[in-house]
Every structure is written in structure tokens, then in C-alpha cells.
N, C-alpha and C positions, 0 to 999 in steps of 0.2 A: 755493353749491357745485353745486347742480343746474344753474344757468345755465352755469357754467364747463364742466361735463361735456358738455352738449349742444353748446356752442361748439366744443370740441375735436373732437368727432366730425364736426361739419359741416365744419370746416376740413380735417380729414384727407381726407374724401370729396371735397371740392372740389379739393384738390391732386392727389388720385389720378386724378380724372377729367379734369382740364383740363391737367395737366402744367404747361407754361409759358404757357398761354393767359391773356390778360388779367392780366398781373402787376401792373400799376398799379392796376387796379380792385380786385383782391383785397387788395392792401396797404392801400388806403384803407378797404375794408370791415372788415378786421381791426382797424385802428386805431380806427375809429368804434365798432365793436362792443364793444371792451373798455371803452370809456368809458360807453356808454349802454345796456348790456345790461339793467340792472335797470329801465330806463324804457321799454323796448319790449315789445310783446306777443310771446309765444313763437313765434307763426307768422311774424311779419314780422321777426324778429330779424336775419336775414341779408340783408334787402332794404332796410332803412332807409326804409320807407314807412309807419311808424306815426305817427299823429297824436295818440296817447296818450289817445284816447277809449275808451270801453268799451261796445259793441265798437268797435274802431278802423275808420276808413273803408276801409282796404285789405281787412280781413277781411269787412266788410259787402259790398263789391263782389264778393268771391269766394264768397259764400254760406257763410262759415265763422264766422258770428256765435256759434254755440254753443261753438266751440273757441277763441275769442279769450280768452286769459288772460295775466296779467302775473306775472312771477316776484316772489316776496316778497323784501323786504330786511330786515336786522336791525332797522330802525326801524319796521317794521310793528307794528300793534297786535296784542295777543293774539288778538282775535276774528278779525282778518284772517288771522293765521297759522293758526289752527285751521281756518278755512274752506278755506284753500289746501291744508292737509294732507289734509283730507277729500276735496277734489277730486282731489288727486294720487293718492290710493289707490283711487279709483273707476276703472271702465273708461274713461269719457270723459276723466278726468284723465290717465290713463296714455297714452291716444291723443294727447291734446293735448301732452303732454310730448315725445312722439316724432314728432309730425306735422311739426315743423320739419325733422327729419332725413329723414323719408319724402318730403316734398314736394321737398326738395333732391335726394334720390336720384332721384326720378322725373323731375325736370327734367333731370338729367344723363344720362338714358337717350337713346340715339340713336334717332331715328325710322327705321323701315324705309323704304328707298327704294322707291317704287311702281314697278310694271313700266311699261316704256315703252309708250305707246299704239301700236296697230297702224297708225293713220294719223297723218301728221304734223300737229301742231296747235301753235299758239303756246303757249309755256310762260312762267310767271311767273319773273322774275329770282330767283336764289337768293341766300342770304345772302353767299356768297363773291363773287357778281357785284357786289353793292353795296359790299361791304367786302373788297377783294382781300387786304388785309393779314391777314385772319383765315384761318387754316389749319384745315381740318377734321381732327381726329385720325383716324389710320388704325387699322384693326383689326389686332391682332397675329395671328400664326399660331395661337396657342393659342385665341384667340376664335373663329376660323373652325372649329376642330376640336371645339369644345365640343358635347356632345349637346344636343338640343332638350329643354327642360323641359316635361313633360306637363301641368303646371298643378297645381292644388290641389283635392282632393276632400274635402269635409267632410260627414260623416254625423252628424246630430243628431236629437233628438226632434222638433224643429220643422220638419224637412225636410232634404233632401240638396242640397248646393250645390257646384257646380264653377265655378272661375274659371281663366282663363289665367294663365300665370306672370307676365305683366306687369301684372295687375290689382292694385289697391292691397291688396285683402284677402289675396291670395296673398303679397304682400310682408310684410304685418304678421304673418301666421301663421308666418313664418320667424324673427321676432324672439323670442328666448328669453324665456319668461315671459308672453307676451301671447297665445299661441295658445289656452290653456285658457280665458281670459276671453272670447275671441271665440266659442269653441264653445258656451259656455253663454249666449250672447246670447238674448234672448227672441224669440218669433215675431213677425214683422211683421204688422200688421193686414191682413186680406183686402181687396183693393181692388176686384176685379171678379168677377162671377158667370160661370158657364159659359155664355157667350153669353146667351141669353134667360133662362136659369135656370128653375127650377120655378115653379109657380103660387104656392107659398108655401114658406117655410123651415120646418124641423122640428127638434125637439130630438132628442137621442139616444134618450130614452125613447119618443118617438113612433115613431121609426124601428124600434126593436127590437120594439115592439108590433105593427108592421105586417107582421112576418115571418109567412108562412103556417104552418100546422101542419107538423110534420116529415114526415109521409107525403107531403104535397103537394110539399114542397121536394125530398124524395128523388127523387120521380118526375121532376120537372122537371130536376133536376141530372143525372140519368142520361141524359135526352134530350139535354141540352147536351153532355155528354162524348161521346155517340154521334155527334154531328153532325160532328165534326172540322172545325168552322168555323175557329176561331182558338185554341181552348183549348190544344192541344199546344205552341204556340209561346210561350205566356204563363205557363202554370201547371205546376208540378211536381206530378204526381198524388199521390204519397205524402205530400208535405208538405201539400198542400191537404186531404187526408183527415184528417190529424192536427188541422189547424186547424178543420176542419169539426166533428169530434167535440168539440173543446174549446169551440166556440161553443155547441153544444147543452147541454153540461154547465154552462156559466156564461157567458151572453151578456155580462154586465157586464165581463168581463175581455178581451173581443175588441175590437180597434181598430175605429173607425168606418170606416176605409178598407177593411178586410177585409169588413165588412158591406156596404159599397158594391160591392165586387167580387162578392159573392154575389148581390146584387140585379141587377147587370148580367148575370150568367150566367142568372138566372131570366128576365130580360127577353128574352134571345136564345132561350131554350127556349120561352117562350110565343109568341114571334113565329114560330118554326119550326112550331109546332103549327097556327097559322093557315094556313100554306102546305100542310100535310100533310093536313088534315081534308078528307075527300071521301066522305061517306056518301050512299047513294042514297035513303034514306028521309026526307029532309027535315031531319035533325038538324044538318046541316052549318052552316047559317046561325046557329043558336042557339049552337052550340059555338064557332064562330068569333067571335061577338060576346063570348062569355065570355072567350076567350083574348085578344081585343083589349083588353078592359077590364083584364085582368091585366097585359098587356104594358105598357100606359100607366102603370099604378100602379107596376110594378117599375122602369120607367125613371125615373119621378119620384123614387122612393126612392134610386136609384143616384146621381142628380145631387145630391140633398139630402145624401147622405153625402159626396160629393166636396167640396161647399161647406163642410160642417161640418169636414171634415178639412183645409181650406185647401190645395186641390190644387195651387195655383200654386207652392207651396214644394216640391213633390215629396214623396218618402217612400215607404215600402213600400206596395204594392198600388195606388198612384195611377195609374201608367201602365197597368197591367193593366186597371183599371176604365175608364179613358178610352178605351183601344183597343177594349174590348168594347162600350161604348156607341156608339162610332163605327161599328163593324161592324154593329150592329143598325140604325142610322139610315140610313147612307149606302151600305153595301156590299150589304145584303140588300134594303132597301126602295127604295134609289135616290132617297130624298127629299132635296131641297135639296142638289144637288151643290156649290153654292157654299159652303154652310155646312160641308159635308164637307171641302172644300179648306181652309177657315179652321181647322177643327177639327184636321186633321192637322198643319197648321203650328204650331198651339198645342201639340199633343202633342210635336212634334219639339223645340220650344224648351224645354218642360219637361224632356224627356229630356236635352237638352244641358246644361241647368242642373244636372242630376244627374250629368253626366259620362259619359253612356252612349256618346257619340261617341268617347271615348278608351278604348282597350283596358284591361280590368281588370288586366292584368299590370303596368301602370304603378303600381298602387296596392296595396302589400302588405296593407293593411287589409281588402281584399275577399277573402272566402273563395273557394276554387275553385268551390263550389256556386253562390254568388251571382254570381260572374263568368260562369259558363256561362249562367245564366238571363238576365243582362244582355245577353249576346251574342244570345240568341234574341229577346229583346224588341226590341233595337235593329235587328236585321235585319228584323223584322216592320214596324217603323215606317218604315224606308227603302222597303220595297216598297209600303206603303200610300201613302206620300208620292208615289212615282213614278206609281202607277196612277191616283190621284185627280188628280194634276197633268196627266197625259196626257188624262184625261177632260175636264178643264177647259180644256186647251190653254194652260196657264200654266206658268211655270218651276217646277221642283221647288224645295222649300225647302232640301234637303240638298245640300251641295257636297262633292265628294270630297277637296278640299284640307284640310278641317277634320276628317277622319275617319280613324282608324286602328284601329277596332274589328275584330277578327278575326271570321270567320264562325263559327257554332256548330259543335260536333262532332256527328257522326252517332251519337248515344247515345239509348238508351231511359231512361225515368225510373228504372227499376230498376237502372241502371248506376251511379248516383251519388245522393248524398243530402246533407243539411246537414252531416253529420259527416265527409264525404269530405275527406281530407287532400291527396290527389293524384288528379287526374282520370285515369280509365282511358283507354287509347288508343281512338280512335273505332272503331266497327264498320265492316266493309268496306261499300262503297257498293253492293255486289251484294245487300245485305240491306236490306229496307225497314224504316224506322222512322217514327214519326209526324212527326219533324222533318226527314226527308230531303227532302220536297218544298220545304220552306223553303230548304234549302241549295241545291237545284237551281235554283229560281227566283232565288235571290240571285246566282247566276253569270250568268244571263241578264240580270238587272237591271243588271249592270255595263255591258253593251253597250247595253241599252235606255235607261239613264241618259244615255249619250252622245248617243243619238238624240234624247231629250227636250231635251238642252241645245242641240243644233244646230237643232232645230225652233223653239226659242224664242229663239234668238240673233237679234239685229237684222241680222246679216250672214249670208246663206245660205251653206251649206257648198259648197266646190268639189267637183267630181266626184271628184277624187282622195281627198278626205276621206271622201266617201260610200263609196267602194270600200274604204278602210281599215277603216271602222267595220263594213261588211258582212262583211269577212273575219274580223274579231274575232267578230262575231255567229255566223257559220257555224262557226267553230272551237269556240266555247263550246257550240253546239248539238250538233255532231257528236262532240266529244271529252270535254266536261266534264259532260254530263248523265249521271247514274248509269244503268247498263243497265236497272235495274228500272223506270225512269221513261221510257224511250225508247219511241217509237211505232214498233213494228216491223211486219213484214208481217202477223203474227198478233197484233194489238195488245191484244186482250182475250179470252184463252182462258177457258174456263169455270172454271178454278181461281183466277182473279184476282177480288179483291173489287170491288164497284162503286165504292168509294172510290178504289181504285188506278186504275181505268179513267178516272174523272173527273180525277184528278191528272195522268195522262198527257196527256189532251186539253188540260188547262190549260197544260202546258209547251209543247205543239205550237202552240196558238193564240197564246200569247205570242210565240213565235218568228216566226210568220207575220205577226202584227200589227206586230212590230218592223220587218220588211222593208217592209211597206206604208208605215209612217210614214217610213222612211228614204228610199224612192224616190218618194214621192208627188209631189214637185215635177216630176219628169219626166212624170207623168201630167197634172197640172193645167196646166202651162205648155207642153205639147207643141205644136209642136217648139220646143226652146230653142236648140239649136246649129245652125250651118249644116250640119254633118254630123249627120244624124238617127239614126245607128246607136246612139249612147249613149242617146238618148231612147227609141228603140224597145225597147232592153234594159230600161230602167227601167219602161216600161209593161208589158212582159211579166212582170217580176218582181212588180209589183203585182197583175196579173191572176191569176198562178199562186197567189200567197198568198191572194188573196181567194176564189178557187174552192176552195182547200183548206179554208179556214175554213167555207165553206158546206157542204162535204162532212161536216165534223164536226157542223154543225148538224143535218143530216139524220139522221146516225147517232144522235146523242144524242136527237133527237125520237122516233125509232123505238124506241129502247131504254127510253125513259121512259114509254111507254104501258103500260096495264094488262098484267100478266104479263111485262113487259120487265125486263131485268136492272137497269135504273136507275130502276125505277118509284118506289122509296122515296126516291130522290134527285132527283126531277123538279123540286122547288123549287130545288135547287142548280143544276141544268142550265139552267133558264130564267132565273135571276137573275144568275148569275155570268158566263155566257158571252154574254149579250145584247149588251154593248158591243162585243165583238170582232166579232160577227156583223153588227152595225149598221155598223161601219167597212167590213167587206168588202162589204156590200150597197151602200153609198154609192159605193165604188170602181167596182163593176160597172155601177151605174146611170149614173154619170158617163160611163163608157166608151160605153154604148149611146146616150147623148144626142148624142155627137159621133163616132159610129162612122165616118162618112165621113172625118173628119179622121185618125183613127187607122189606117184600113185602106185607105189610098191605094195600098198595094202589099203583096204578101205574102198569106199564107193568112188567111182571115177566121176570127175567133173569135166573131163576134156570135151565131151560132146556138147554140153551146155555152153561152155566157153566158146567153142567153135561156132555155134549158132549165133551167139551174141556178136562175135567178131565179124561174122558174115554180114549181119545187118549194119554194123558200124562201117564195114568196108564200102557198102553201097553209098552211105552218107558221105564218106570221105571222097569217093569218086565224084559225086556231084559237086562237092566243094572245090575239087582240084582245078576246076576251070577258072576260079578266081583267086586261088590261094596256092602258092608254091609249096607251102608247108603241108597242106592237105594232100597234095600230089605225092609227097614223100611218104606220108603215112599210108596212102592207098597202095603204093608200090610195095611197101614193107608188108602190109597185110596180105597182099596177093601172094607173096613168097611164103608166108607162114601158113596160109590156107591152101596152098597148092593151086591157086587160081592164076591162070596165065593171061587174064583179060588185060591187065595193065601192061604186062611184058609184051604182049602181042602188038600193042599199039606203038611202042617205041622200038620194037625189034631187039631189045637188049637181052631178054631172057636170062636174068641173073640166076645163079644157083642159090640153094638154101645156105651154103657156106658163107655167102656174102651178107646174110641177113643182119647179124648183129652190128656189123660195121655200118651198113647203110641206115639201120634203124637208129643207131646212136648219133648219126650225123644230123638228124633232125632235132629240133629243140623240144625235147620232152620233159625238160626240167633237169638241170645239170646234176642236182643232188642224186636223183635216182640213176641217171645214165652213167655217171662216173663209177658207181658201184657195179652196174651191169657190165661195163667194160672190163673191170677187174675179174668179174665172174667168167666172162668169155675167154679171158686169157689164162684162167686157171685150168 
């Protein structure tokens, strides 16, 4: 009876999909099927490829050995019947019974036609070319009008899983009676560690025992929240405080992933303290050593928690912990940029596995509170992906064609909570909130993402494409940035907080960096066209943006000195903006190296650039005592400016011929430097 039911469903689907196609083959299949159904395995029943072994050869070749089963007949022994009944009632048995149907359905799906290549290239003959008598079924008007399926999102204790609508799991979950069994499936064994992993694994008891006393944790957590580094974008303050109190009341009831999040926040706080400590009485070194030791211990515990939680399957607090660890290692310390690029790629894929790239409105099971937090986290991931990819000079991992998640709302944490039934309207963008800078940068990221794409494309963009992207960039900068974050004539009045000043500078430097990256080819390959007017314009845009970034460097450096407004944030000033300043410095140095080529006609800018680089050189010299990267820049600028101050200190006295090699050795943003290297070799 079971065999007959599967047979009827398969036949009905085949007839519905193929209409009148292959009538002779279908008739033969139906006739043979009705005779030999009980002698063929359930997977191959519609193919007539079963050799009656167990597993049969066809299933073995397809990797379906565990699902190869034979329908029982009335002549079967009682033991065989009992075994078959037990198999059919289990999850694997039910899947085996339906797999014949599913495989046939999936084979009946039409493959999407790939887009035509930009350049003509020979194509393989199609099925209709080889067999003209076969007519491809045409889509009906209703098919074209059907809405896109957002896919399937499953939230379970073992992790969160998202699959596209064409995935086999999404198909199976739509079969009535099977979805519940799939949801309760057990967690898959952990396959890989978080890159190199900690020096040792730890048990839950060992991790909980490593938590410092509450007064120490309270102080460090307060420092973390005061830093405004990444916390407002990942964590809802009121919810976190409730979980924090619950942890201290009974740590045994707290998930290991949340404990990992707490350790990652302690890791950031301890690291920030190593930047801020500066006592004149000699205590600085001992305190820094103490915080460095704490930082390493906290990081190890955070990674151990991630591994113990099986972070590759996703779940609550996993992404928040991963992003916080990434921020500490690669955003603040700038250690191992390559590892940072790999890490953000991994984080992005875990987030996509959890469905963060699809807007929460698609899934009624996600609460308004959780949906808003998912939008904040996803926007943060996209920005980190782009920033690190630009720094590496490699393509970004996220592509816009796969994403429809909306930007977060301009809301404070007090505006919504876990019991919110309907989200309130966003606050006006004239009002600053902790999440407003994330929203503003997200708009710039739209244009900057296009710039990253064209910079990493194997085919360089045309001038018209560059102009269109620049128009979009300027429109976003001039019209879409909230007024409170715009850099006006009086950009930092005394009533503004230091954090707000730094956020304004961040928006501006992102804009000018974007223009440099967009027009850099005009500078590197000057002159490109027979008519040099376009190339001169590209060069001037690069120079204007680079000089603007250097002016921000000078302002931030002055304000971060003792008694300056940004003194308490000097660690943020020196570490977050360095890459943008390095890019601007490299542009101006390249210009001075070939100044005769650029200034064959028109007003010279060499003296203005030299003056700005001289001021920048003094800043890099001061920073070189604590940054090896700054020392490289200072040495390179000494060569360009003809200043032997740095060379006299180390006695090396390099010649100007060594400049481009030494300059490219420092990490100025691989996208720009790779092109500079080509230029220097030409």
C-alpha cells in the first residue's frame, strides 16, 4: 500500500511538470514500475536502475547508501516486517519514504538561466540544440508574477539555520508532519575551531571559575559601555543588565554563549585600559603588563566559550561574541589583517546561515525586538566586511543581490524591549542616538560598496561609471547624512561631546577616502586619455580629499594632547583613523614623486602638499615611539621631504630610489599600494 501511494504521487508530479513531454518513456516507466515496484529500492523506483543489492549500485554511486531501502511484501518474514516498520517510523525512515518524491520534484525544477557574459565567448550546445524535437516548457504568466520565496528560517536549541527556498531542507519542512521531526534533529558534531583556537579547551566549570570577582567585572564592564566602540550596535542595554544580574544570581543557568559574550566585553575593556594608562610616576608599565595579562586571559575564555557553544551552528549571543572578539584583535590592535579578513568572512557566513541577510519581516516567528537587533547586528557586519576588505584590497564577501535586510531604526534602547508588540516610530535624525552613526555610515557604505566592487573587478570601470558612482556618493554625503553628524563650519562647539566629534570626523574621512579610492586610477596611470582634462580632474579630486584627511589628522592630534577635548579618546583617534591617514599620505607622496609629470601646466600645488606632509611627518614621528607602523611612515616621509632626521637616528640614510619599495611595505591599504607598485615598475 505504501509503495502504491508513493507511485501515484510521483506519477502525478511527473505529469504536471512535463505535460506531454516524453510520452513514450513515461508510459514505459509506468508499466515497468507497476510490475517490479516491490523489487526495487524506494529511491530508484522511478528510474529502473536498481540491481537489487543492498545498498544497490545506483544508491552507492549517489552517496545515498543509508537511505537505500526496499518496500516490504506480504511474503516477508515477521522479523523483516518489524524492522521495516521501525525504520519507517523513524526520522530517517520517513525521509527515505519521501525521498523518492523529493528527488523527483527537485529534478523537475528548472534551472535558472545564467546571465549572458559581457564579452562573447563560445558556449556549450544546449539540450535543445542536440535534440531539436525536445521543447522546453514555457513559464506561464502566473509563474512570472509569483512573489519570491524568502526561504526557511529554523530557530532551535542546537543553532539557527536559514536555507534558500530551493534547498532540500526548505522543501522537506513544507511537507506536513515532517517539519517537527527536522526541528528536533540533534546538533551536528563540531568540525573546526575558531582559526587557531585557544591553547587548550576548557569545561564549563573551568570557564565559570575563571570569572573575576564581581567588583572587578563591574568596573571593566562600565569601561566597556563608556567606550562606545561596538556595544550599542550589538547589545540592548536593558536586556543585557537583566541577564547580567541573572548570571551573578545563578551562573549555572546562564548559557555558555552569553558567558563568552561577557568575556569578550571584558577583553575589550582590558585592552582599552592598556591604551589609556599613562602615569608619570613609573606605574604605567606594571599596570599595562597586568591589563595585558588580563586581556589575553579574557580573550582565551571568550574563544573557549565559542567552541563549547558550537559557534558554527549560530544561536543567541554567538555573532555578538564573534564581532566583539574581531573588534579587539583586528580593529583596535590591527594585528593580522589577513586573519581579520578571514574572520569577518566567517562571521558573515555564520550570520547568513542564521538568516540575517533576509529582513526579519519575512519571518513572523521573529519578535519585533529580535528583528530590530538583527538589523543592527547585520548592518555592523556589512560595515566591518567592507572596511576590512578595503584594507586588504580584496573583494568584499557580501553582495547586494543576496540581501534585503532593512537598516535599523533610529531608536534608543529605552524605546523598545523584549515585550514590545509593535515597534515605535524612529526618532527624528536631528536627535543623536547611539545607533545613529551606524545608520549614517550604512548609507555611505552603499556607495563605498560599489567603489570596492569596481576596484576589485577584473575590468576597470569606465569614466562614465566613475562619474555615476561619485554622484551617488556626493548625494548621500550631502543629503542623507543626519544634520547632527555633518561636519559644518563650526564642527565641534563646546557643547558637543568628544564622542560626537569623533563620529563626525569618521563620517567625513569615510567620504573623502571613498573619493580617493574611486578616482585613484586617474592619479596612478596619469595621463590615461589623449585628452588630459578628465585625468587632471581625477588627480585634483584625489589631492583635495587627501589634504582634507590630513587636516583632520592635525586637528585630532592637537585635541588629543593633554588638556585637549579628545584627550580621553586619544587611543580611538590614533587607532581608528590611521588607515585613512595612511591612504591620504600615500596619495600625496606619490604626487610629489612625479610632480613634474602632474604639473606640466597650470598652478602648482607641490608647495602646499609639502607643507601639509611636513606637519603630518611631525605627528608620525611622535607616534612612532608606540607604533612600528607610524615609524615606517615617518621614515618614508623623511625621504620624500628630503629630511634626514629619521635617517640620522638609525644611521641608514636610504636613498630616494628606495622610497616606493619601503613605502609600499607598510600597510597603507593594499588596494592602493598594489597599483602604486605597478606604477613604480612601469
